[in-house]
BALOBA-1460 file (C-alpha; in Angstrom, 3 decimals):
// residues 301
<rec num="1" residu="m" x="6.862" y="-10.994" z="14.031"/>
<rec num="2" residu="t" x="8.927" y="-8.319" z="14.534"/>
<rec num="3" residu="n" x="11.979" y="-9.002" z="17.486"/>
<rec num="4" residu="d" x="15.223" y="-8.657" z="18.066"/>
<rec num="5" residu="s" x="16.146" y="-11.248" z="14.808"/>
<rec num="6" residu="t" x="14.097" y="-8.920" z="12.905"/>
<rec num="7" residu="t" x="16.021" y="-6.452" z="10.369"/>
<rec num="8" residu="v" x="15.307" y="-3.098" z="9.108"/>
<rec num="9" residu="s" x="16.794" y="-0.940" z="6.761"/>
<rec num="10" residu="v" x="16.071" y="2.775" z="6.403"/>
<rec num="11" residu="v" x="16.823" y="4.187" z="2.638"/>
<rec num="12" residu="v" x="16.888" y="7.877" z="2.628"/>
<rec num="13" residu="p" x="17.329" y="9.154" z="-1.089"/>
<rec num="14" residu="a" x="19.492" y="12.474" z="-1.166"/>
<rec num="15" residu="r" x="20.698" y="14.845" z="-3.539"/>
<rec num="16" residu="n" x="22.076" y="18.645" z="-2.456"/>
<rec num="17" residu="a" x="20.586" y="17.926" z="0.941"/>
<rec num="18" residu="a" x="23.106" y="19.514" z="3.016"/>
<rec num="19" residu="m" x="21.149" y="21.933" z="4.298"/>
<rec num="20" residu="t" x="18.412" y="19.575" z="5.639"/>
<rec num="21" residu="l" x="19.717" y="16.509" z="6.421"/>
<rec num="22" residu="n" x="21.065" y="16.996" z="9.586"/>
<rec num="23" residu="a" x="17.605" y="17.716" z="10.805"/>
<rec num="24" residu="q" x="16.434" y="14.153" z="9.720"/>
<rec num="25" residu="l" x="19.719" y="12.390" z="10.871"/>
<rec num="26" residu="e" x="19.197" y="13.844" z="14.086"/>
<rec num="27" residu="a" x="15.804" y="12.412" z="14.292"/>
<rec num="28" residu="l" x="17.038" y="8.747" z="13.317"/>
<rec num="29" residu="a" x="19.670" y="8.913" z="15.995"/>
<rec num="30" residu="q" x="16.939" y="9.160" z="18.575"/>
<rec num="31" residu="q" x="14.962" y="6.604" z="17.452"/>
<rec num="32" residu="k" x="14.917" y="3.574" z="19.994"/>
<rec num="33" residu="v" x="14.546" y="0.655" z="17.719"/>
<rec num="34" residu="s" x="13.665" y="-2.799" z="19.429"/>
<rec num="35" residu="c" x="15.194" y="-4.869" z="16.395"/>
<rec num="36" residu="a" x="18.604" y="-4.890" z="14.393"/>
<rec num="37" residu="w" x="18.888" y="-1.719" z="12.020"/>
<rec num="38" residu="e" x="20.640" y="0.410" z="9.577"/>
<rec num="39" residu="v" x="20.187" y="3.795" z="7.795"/>
<rec num="40" residu="l" x="21.367" y="3.961" z="4.363"/>
<rec num="41" residu="i" x="21.810" y="7.710" z="2.852"/>
<rec num="42" residu="s" x="21.518" y="7.198" z="-0.577"/>
<rec num="43" residu="d" x="23.276" y="9.927" z="-2.493"/>
<rec num="44" residu="n" x="22.067" y="10.433" z="-5.725"/>
<rec num="45" residu="g" x="25.121" y="12.451" z="-7.182"/>
<rec num="46" residu="s" x="25.079" y="15.646" z="-4.764"/>
<rec num="47" residu="t" x="27.726" y="18.414" z="-5.842"/>
<rec num="48" residu="d" x="27.335" y="19.930" z="-2.026"/>
<rec num="49" residu="a" x="28.166" y="18.683" z="1.113"/>
<rec num="50" residu="t" x="25.622" y="16.034" z="1.478"/>
<rec num="51" residu="r" x="28.171" y="13.153" z="1.855"/>
<rec num="52" residu="d" x="30.064" y="14.941" z="4.624"/>
<rec num="53" residu="v" x="27.031" y="15.718" z="6.661"/>
<rec num="54" residu="a" x="25.886" y="11.945" z="6.641"/>
<rec num="55" residu="e" x="29.443" y="10.528" z="7.346"/>
<rec num="56" residu="r" x="29.653" y="12.833" z="10.479"/>
<rec num="57" residu="w" x="26.995" y="11.238" z="12.201"/>
<rec num="58" residu="a" x="28.569" y="7.749" z="11.925"/>
<rec num="59" residu="g" x="29.553" y="7.563" z="15.632"/>
<rec num="60" residu="r" x="25.613" y="8.531" z="16.572"/>
<rec num="61" residu="i" x="24.140" y="6.242" z="14.132"/>
<rec num="62" residu="p" x="26.298" y="3.194" z="14.328"/>
<rec num="63" residu="l" x="25.313" y="1.280" z="11.366"/>
<rec num="64" residu="l" x="24.795" y="4.207" z="9.020"/>
<rec num="65" residu="r" x="26.237" y="3.901" z="5.358"/>
<rec num="66" residu="v" x="26.368" y="6.381" z="2.497"/>
<rec num="67" residu="i" x="25.781" y="4.774" z="-0.929"/>
<rec num="68" residu="d" x="26.871" y="6.305" z="-4.182"/>
<rec num="69" residu="a" x="23.695" y="5.919" z="-5.881"/>
<rec num="70" residu="s" x="24.734" y="8.535" z="-8.978"/>
<rec num="71" residu="a" x="24.755" y="6.205" z="-11.455"/>
<rec num="72" residu="r" x="20.990" y="6.621" z="-12.281"/>
<rec num="73" residu="r" x="19.537" y="9.760" z="-11.407"/>
<rec num="74" residu="g" x="15.899" y="10.721" z="-9.380"/>
<rec num="75" residu="a" x="14.301" y="9.509" z="-6.572"/>
<rec num="76" residu="s" x="13.332" y="6.422" z="-7.460"/>
<rec num="77" residu="a" x="16.788" y="5.362" z="-8.661"/>
<rec num="78" residu="a" x="18.205" y="6.725" z="-5.169"/>
<rec num="79" residu="r" x="15.512" y="4.497" z="-3.471"/>
<rec num="80" residu="n" x="16.271" y="1.310" z="-5.623"/>
<rec num="81" residu="l" x="20.137" y="1.715" z="-5.522"/>
<rec num="82" residu="g" x="19.627" y="2.162" z="-1.753"/>
<rec num="83" residu="a" x="17.506" y="-1.076" z="-1.319"/>
<rec num="84" residu="a" x="20.303" y="-2.878" z="-3.490"/>
<rec num="85" residu="a" x="22.444" y="-2.412" z="-0.907"/>
<rec num="86" residu="a" x="20.485" y="-2.875" z="1.684"/>
<rec num="87" residu="s" x="20.517" y="-5.720" z="4.189"/>
<rec num="88" residu="g" x="17.312" y="-5.689" z="5.785"/>
<rec num="89" residu="e" x="14.119" y="-7.975" z="5.857"/>
<rec num="90" residu="l" x="11.851" y="-4.786" z="5.958"/>
<rec num="91" residu="l" x="12.740" y="-1.753" z="3.835"/>
<rec num="92" residu="l" x="11.930" y="1.773" z="5.439"/>
<rec num="93" residu="f" x="11.789" y="4.910" z="3.196"/>
<rec num="94" residu="c" x="11.803" y="8.608" z="4.313"/>
<rec num="95" residu="d" x="13.180" y="11.552" z="2.768"/>
<rec num="96" residu="a" x="16.624" y="14.021" z="3.669"/>
<rec num="97" residu="d" x="14.441" y="17.352" z="3.809"/>
<rec num="98" residu="d" x="11.713" y="16.190" z="6.170"/>
<rec num="99" residu="v" x="11.819" y="14.547" z="10.029"/>
<rec num="100" residu="i" x="10.832" y="11.576" z="11.391"/>
<rec num="101" residu="a" x="8.572" y="11.552" z="14.674"/>
<rec num="102" residu="p" x="10.289" y="9.376" z="17.617"/>
<rec num="103" residu="g" x="8.821" y="5.769" z="17.567"/>
<rec num="104" residu="w" x="8.488" y="5.919" z="13.425"/>
<rec num="105" residu="v" x="10.770" y="3.301" z="12.708"/>
<rec num="106" residu="n" x="9.466" y="0.864" z="15.537"/>
<rec num="107" residu="q" x="5.856" y="1.588" z="14.518"/>
<rec num="108" residu="m" x="6.378" y="0.946" z="10.579"/>
<rec num="109" residu="a" x="8.470" y="-1.980" z="11.298"/>
<rec num="110" residu="k" x="5.271" y="-3.259" z="13.704"/>
<rec num="111" residu="a" x="2.853" y="-2.625" z="10.885"/>
<rec num="112" residu="l" x="5.162" y="-4.830" z="8.484"/>
<rec num="113" residu="d" x="4.375" y="-7.453" z="10.425"/>
<rec num="114" residu="v" x="0.348" y="-7.383" z="9.616"/>
<rec num="115" residu="y" x="0.704" y="-5.795" z="5.915"/>
<rec num="116" residu="a" x="2.709" y="-6.197" z="3.066"/>
<rec num="117" residu="l" x="3.208" y="-2.350" z="2.509"/>
<rec num="118" residu="v" x="2.247" y="0.685" z="4.995"/>
<rec num="119" residu="g" x="2.334" y="4.027" z="4.873"/>
<rec num="120" residu="g" x="2.283" y="6.630" z="7.731"/>
<rec num="121" residu="v" x="0.835" y="10.134" z="8.192"/>
<rec num="122" residu="l" x="2.532" y="13.465" z="7.789"/>
<rec num="123" residu="e" x="2.502" y="16.370" z="9.964"/>
<rec num="124" residu="n" x="2.594" y="19.751" z="8.010"/>
<rec num="125" residu="h" x="3.088" y="22.514" z="10.858"/>
<rec num="126" residu="s" x="6.522" y="21.856" z="12.367"/>
<rec num="127" residu="l" x="8.519" y="22.595" z="9.803"/>
<rec num="128" residu="r" x="6.656" y="25.387" z="7.772"/>
<rec num="129" residu="r" x="8.826" y="28.663" z="7.743"/>
<rec num="130" residu="s" x="7.274" y="31.764" z="9.474"/>
<rec num="131" residu="h" x="8.760" y="33.568" z="6.657"/>
<rec num="132" residu="g" x="8.615" y="32.582" z="2.930"/>
<rec num="133" residu="v" x="5.274" y="31.557" z="0.912"/>
<rec num="134" residu="s" x="3.977" y="27.941" z="0.695"/>
<rec num="135" residu="v" x="0.591" y="26.600" z="-0.362"/>
<rec num="136" residu="s" x="-2.414" y="26.925" z="2.142"/>
<rec num="137" residu="w" x="-3.225" y="23.174" z="2.260"/>
<rec num="138" residu="n" x="-1.611" y="20.567" z="4.132"/>
<rec num="139" residu="a" x="-0.015" y="17.542" z="2.220"/>
<rec num="140" residu="s" x="-1.676" y="14.311" z="3.165"/>
<rec num="141" residu="a" x="-0.026" y="11.070" z="3.112"/>
<rec num="142" residu="e" x="-3.458" y="9.392" z="2.442"/>
<rec num="143" residu="i" x="-3.480" y="9.433" z="-1.225"/>
<rec num="144" residu="r" x="-6.297" y="8.302" z="-3.312"/>
<rec num="145" residu="l" x="-6.341" y="9.909" z="-6.726"/>
<rec num="146" residu="r" x="-9.435" y="11.372" z="-8.784"/>
<rec num="147" residu="y" x="-9.114" y="9.530" z="-11.752"/>
<rec num="148" residu="w" x="-8.412" y="6.066" z="-10.027"/>
<rec num="149" residu="t" x="-9.868" y="5.734" z="-6.576"/>
<rec num="150" residu="r" x="-9.530" y="1.896" z="-6.131"/>
<rec num="151" residu="y" x="-6.534" y="1.854" z="-4.083"/>
<rec num="152" residu="e" x="-5.007" y="4.118" z="-1.766"/>
<rec num="153" residu="a" x="-1.295" y="4.709" z="-1.764"/>
<rec num="154" residu="t" x="1.253" y="6.658" z="0.351"/>
<rec num="155" residu="p" x="4.431" y="8.767" z="-0.442"/>
<rec num="156" residu="g" x="7.961" y="7.541" z="-0.768"/>
<rec num="157" residu="s" x="8.601" y="9.591" z="2.052"/>
<rec num="158" residu="n" x="6.703" y="7.861" z="4.497"/>
<rec num="159" residu="l" x="6.709" y="4.216" z="3.472"/>
<rec num="160" residu="g" x="7.585" y="0.924" z="4.480"/>
<rec num="161" residu="i" x="7.682" y="-2.591" z="2.525"/>
<rec num="162" residu="r" x="8.680" y="-5.969" z="3.091"/>
<rec num="163" residu="r" x="11.759" y="-6.956" z="1.294"/>
<rec num="164" residu="t" x="10.263" y="-9.871" z="-0.535"/>
<rec num="165" residu="i" x="7.567" y="-7.842" z="-1.912"/>
<rec num="166" residu="f" x="9.788" y="-5.145" z="-3.309"/>
<rec num="167" residu="d" x="12.014" y="-7.440" z="-4.916"/>
<rec num="168" residu="e" x="8.950" y="-9.300" z="-6.508"/>
<rec num="169" residu="l" x="7.899" y="-5.843" z="-7.506"/>
<rec num="170" residu="g" x="10.997" y="-4.652" z="-8.720"/>
<rec num="171" residu="g" x="11.101" y="-1.847" z="-6.772"/>
<rec num="172" residu="f" x="10.178" y="1.772" z="-7.645"/>
<rec num="173" residu="d" x="9.804" y="2.297" z="-11.613"/>
<rec num="174" residu="e" x="12.425" y="4.845" z="-12.687"/>
<rec num="175" residu="y" x="10.643" y="6.050" z="-15.749"/>
<rec num="176" residu="l" x="8.296" y="7.635" z="-13.897"/>
<rec num="177" residu="v" x="8.932" y="11.437" z="-13.405"/>
<rec num="178" residu="t" x="6.967" y="11.578" z="-10.072"/>
<rec num="179" residu="g" x="4.387" y="9.430" z="-8.602"/>
<rec num="180" residu="e" x="6.550" y="6.537" z="-8.441"/>
<rec num="181" residu="d" x="5.661" y="5.561" z="-4.822"/>
<rec num="182" residu="v" x="1.850" y="5.514" z="-6.268"/>
<rec num="183" residu="d" x="2.926" y="3.315" z="-8.686"/>
<rec num="184" residu="l" x="4.443" y="1.082" z="-6.378"/>
<rec num="185" residu="c" x="1.363" y="1.077" z="-3.921"/>
<rec num="186" residu="w" x="-0.899" y="0.156" z="-6.892"/>
<rec num="187" residu="r" x="0.879" y="-2.719" z="-8.282"/>
<rec num="188" residu="a" x="1.661" y="-3.990" z="-4.799"/>
<rec num="189" residu="q" x="-2.096" y="-4.095" z="-3.900"/>
<rec num="190" residu="l" x="-3.303" y="-5.156" z="-7.970"/>
<rec num="191" residu="a" x="-0.688" y="-8.066" z="-7.078"/>
<rec num="192" residu="g" x="-2.795" y="-9.204" z="-3.942"/>
<rec num="193" residu="h" x="-0.512" y="-7.488" z="-1.154"/>
<rec num="194" residu="t" x="-2.216" y="-5.663" z="1.958"/>
<rec num="195" residu="f" x="-1.603" y="-1.952" z="2.336"/>
<rec num="196" residu="g" x="-2.326" y="-0.655" z="5.859"/>
<rec num="197" residu="r" x="-1.886" y="2.803" z="7.272"/>
<rec num="198" residu="v" x="-0.030" y="3.481" z="10.567"/>
<rec num="199" residu="r" x="-1.620" y="6.698" z="12.480"/>
<rec num="200" residu="d" x="1.289" y="6.637" z="14.813"/>
<rec num="201" residu="a" x="4.249" y="6.565" z="12.191"/>
<rec num="202" residu="v" x="4.750" y="10.358" z="11.596"/>
<rec num="203" residu="v" x="6.903" y="12.320" z="9.369"/>
<rec num="204" residu="l" x="7.222" y="16.430" z="9.632"/>
<rec num="205" residu="a" x="6.867" y="17.212" z="6.158"/>
<rec num="206" residu="r" x="8.659" y="19.973" z="4.804"/>
<rec num="207" residu="p" x="6.676" y="22.440" z="2.196"/>
<rec num="208" residu="r" x="8.255" y="23.595" z="-0.929"/>
<rec num="209" residu="i" x="9.073" y="27.850" z="-0.513"/>
<rec num="210" residu="g" x="8.765" y="30.157" z="-2.797"/>
<rec num="211" residu="a" x="6.793" y="30.656" z="-6.472"/>
<rec num="212" residu="r" x="9.796" y="28.992" z="-8.378"/>
<rec num="213" residu="a" x="10.217" y="25.960" z="-5.895"/>
<rec num="214" residu="i" x="6.185" y="25.294" z="-5.790"/>
<rec num="215" residu="y" x="5.714" y="25.536" z="-9.915"/>
<rec num="216" residu="r" x="8.508" y="23.033" z="-10.746"/>
<rec num="217" residu="q" x="7.271" y="20.539" z="-8.042"/>
<rec num="218" residu="a" x="3.639" y="21.103" z="-9.314"/>
<rec num="219" residu="y" x="5.068" y="21.074" z="-13.001"/>
<rec num="220" residu="s" x="6.408" y="17.456" z="-12.125"/>
<rec num="221" residu="y" x="3.563" y="16.068" z="-10.325"/>
<rec num="222" residu="g" x="1.523" y="17.030" z="-13.360"/>
<rec num="223" residu="e" x="3.604" y="15.176" z="-15.651"/>
<rec num="224" residu="g" x="3.716" y="12.046" z="-12.996"/>
<rec num="225" residu="h" x="-0.535" y="12.156" z="-13.351"/>
<rec num="226" residu="r" x="0.021" y="12.022" z="-17.042"/>
<rec num="227" residu="q" x="2.253" y="9.401" z="-16.866"/>
<rec num="228" residu="l" x="0.315" y="7.340" z="-14.283"/>
<rec num="229" residu="r" x="-3.091" y="7.792" z="-16.822"/>
<rec num="230" residu="h" x="-1.059" y="6.292" z="-19.695"/>
<rec num="231" residu="k" x="-0.097" y="3.413" z="-17.521"/>
<rec num="232" residu="y" x="-2.797" y="2.601" z="-15.926"/>
<rec num="233" residu="a" x="-5.325" y="3.677" z="-18.537"/>
<rec num="234" residu="a" x="-6.953" y="-0.280" z="-18.960"/>
<rec num="235" residu="f" x="-7.665" y="-0.340" z="-15.108"/>
<rec num="236" residu="i" x="-8.914" y="3.396" z="-15.019"/>
<rec num="237" residu="a" x="-11.444" y="2.547" z="-17.779"/>
<rec num="238" residu="a" x="-12.558" y="-0.725" z="-16.683"/>
<rec num="239" residu="d" x="-13.332" y="1.035" z="-12.712"/>
<rec num="240" residu="a" x="-15.274" y="3.910" z="-14.217"/>
<rec num="241" residu="d" x="-18.116" y="3.548" z="-12.356"/>
<rec num="242" residu="y" x="-15.968" y="2.712" z="-9.216"/>
<rec num="243" residu="e" x="-17.130" y="4.592" z="-6.027"/>
<rec num="244" residu="a" x="-14.106" y="4.908" z="-3.568"/>
<rec num="245" residu="p" x="-14.613" y="4.213" z="0.483"/>
<rec num="246" residu="s" x="-15.592" y="7.405" z="2.176"/>
<rec num="247" residu="s" x="-11.861" y="9.606" z="2.761"/>
<rec num="248" residu="t" x="-10.875" y="9.699" z="6.503"/>
<rec num="249" residu="a" x="-8.604" y="13.145" z="5.532"/>
<rec num="250" residu="p" x="-10.070" y="16.333" z="7.321"/>
<rec num="251" residu="a" x="-12.391" y="17.765" z="5.269"/>
<rec num="252" residu="v" x="-11.587" y="21.063" z="2.943"/>
<rec num="253" residu="e" x="-12.832" y="24.280" z="3.866"/>
<rec num="254" residu="r" x="-15.311" y="25.617" z="1.122"/>
<rec num="255" residu="r" x="-14.861" y="29.101" z="0.464"/>
<rec num="256" residu="s" x="-17.367" y="31.464" z="-0.999"/>
<rec num="257" residu="a" x="-16.525" y="33.079" z="-4.747"/>
<rec num="258" residu="s" x="-15.658" y="36.550" z="-3.030"/>
<rec num="259" residu="r" x="-13.501" y="34.922" z="-0.445"/>
<rec num="260" residu="r" x="-11.627" y="33.043" z="-3.302"/>
<rec num="261" residu="l" x="-11.243" y="36.170" z="-4.834"/>
<rec num="262" residu="r" x="-9.986" y="37.831" z="-2.307"/>
<rec num="263" residu="r" x="-7.226" y="34.984" z="-1.438"/>
<rec num="264" residu="l" x="-5.896" y="35.380" z="-4.903"/>
<rec num="265" residu="f" x="-4.481" y="38.638" z="-3.446"/>
<rec num="266" residu="t" x="-2.724" y="37.095" z="-0.564"/>
<rec num="267" residu="a" x="0.623" y="35.436" z="-0.799"/>
<rec num="268" residu="s" x="-0.294" y="31.974" z="0.036"/>
<rec num="269" residu="g" x="-3.529" y="32.729" z="-2.537"/>
<rec num="270" residu="f" x="-0.772" y="33.229" z="-5.489"/>
<rec num="271" residu="a" x="1.278" y="30.216" z="-4.063"/>
<rec num="272" residu="d" x="-1.884" y="28.109" z="-4.432"/>
<rec num="273" residu="v" x="-2.783" y="29.588" z="-8.103"/>
<rec num="274" residu="t" x="1.146" y="28.902" z="-8.751"/>
<rec num="275" residu="w" x="0.594" y="25.251" z="-7.687"/>
<rec num="276" residu="r" x="-2.716" y="24.493" z="-9.458"/>
<rec num="277" residu="v" x="-1.372" y="26.375" z="-12.869"/>
<rec num="278" residu="g" x="1.943" y="24.672" z="-12.838"/>
<rec num="279" residu="q" x="0.344" y="20.734" z="-12.086"/>
<rec num="280" residu="t" x="-2.498" y="21.537" z="-15.032"/>
<rec num="281" residu="l" x="0.589" y="22.576" z="-17.571"/>
<rec num="282" residu="g" x="2.517" y="19.410" z="-16.510"/>
<rec num="283" residu="e" x="-0.270" y="17.702" z="-17.031"/>
<rec num="284" residu="l" x="-1.427" y="19.136" z="-20.380"/>
<rec num="285" residu="l" x="1.885" y="19.954" z="-21.778"/>
<rec num="286" residu="s" x="4.291" y="16.578" z="-21.288"/>
<rec num="287" residu="r" x="4.226" y="13.656" z="-22.891"/>
<rec num="288" residu="a" x="4.152" y="9.940" z="-21.362"/>
<rec num="289" residu="d" x="7.767" y="8.682" z="-21.573"/>
<rec num="290" residu="r" x="7.455" y="5.811" z="-23.877"/>
<rec num="291" residu="r" x="9.561" y="3.517" z="-21.502"/>
<rec num="292" residu="v" x="6.591" y="3.403" z="-19.262"/>
<rec num="293" residu="t" x="4.797" y="0.691" z="-20.327"/>
<rec num="294" residu="p" x="1.065" y="0.538" z="-20.062"/>
<rec num="295" residu="l" x="-0.318" y="-2.590" z="-17.404"/>
<rec num="296" residu="t" x="-2.716" y="-4.825" z="-19.163"/>
<rec num="297" residu="r" x="-5.522" y="-6.009" z="-16.559"/>
<rec num="298" residu="d" x="-3.707" y="-9.953" z="-17.158"/>
<rec num="299" residu="v" x="-0.717" y="-8.675" z="-16.339"/>
<rec num="300" residu="t" x="1.526" y="-10.100" z="-14.110"/>
<rec num="301" residu="i" x="2.869" y="-7.544" z="-11.782"/>
């Protein structure tokens, strides 16, 4: 049970995050946590003032450490290197450009009394700018991918896992371009560990702004999907007839053909098309990294 002797490590991967990190650290400083905890800013080779921004919070977050995670690049590597330096029994992951809501640390830690791996929910409105273009839909933390629906997953921006399970699984797969969080959730559940959703553990998500940023993120997501299809091909084929449980996510509004056409000429409609083009091209044009080893159905995760 989570109590005064339980230790929690919050790992925040960061690379050139000086513009957004203050807001996340402010949210961490305001957490009222009922057990021993620490915060690790895992600096993945920043060339801006990320380290300086983080270190200025050392007085308000007593157990704050900035970890040099520049040895290997990418969010997965930053999370793994941060976790390796962490001392907690429970590992919580959030991002440097989002903001955790009050009570997030306690809610995630409490849920890990019951589940081996947990995910919270995303709130998409508070950090959405009044100016600048982003996609029209809300990002959901409830991930169940269309090509393999057996297991639910959660983004690395709102994820908690017991340290023993993280070590058992070998952490995040650093060869995946994106989707490393989905992969970790899938591998945990394939290994027989339980996944839980924590409705009171909220993260305010910051959407990508501008066509270039949207396209780049979407393309990388497409690459990640291609790699996940490659890694889990045997499981996807075996589950071809599996029907997933009904989603609890809000239903997407269905628009008529004429309304969809009109939306193409709006800023958000253009952003939506940019995303879909980027993700499609990422899936079609990218190649699966040969270092991503396909799993067989008799594999020991």
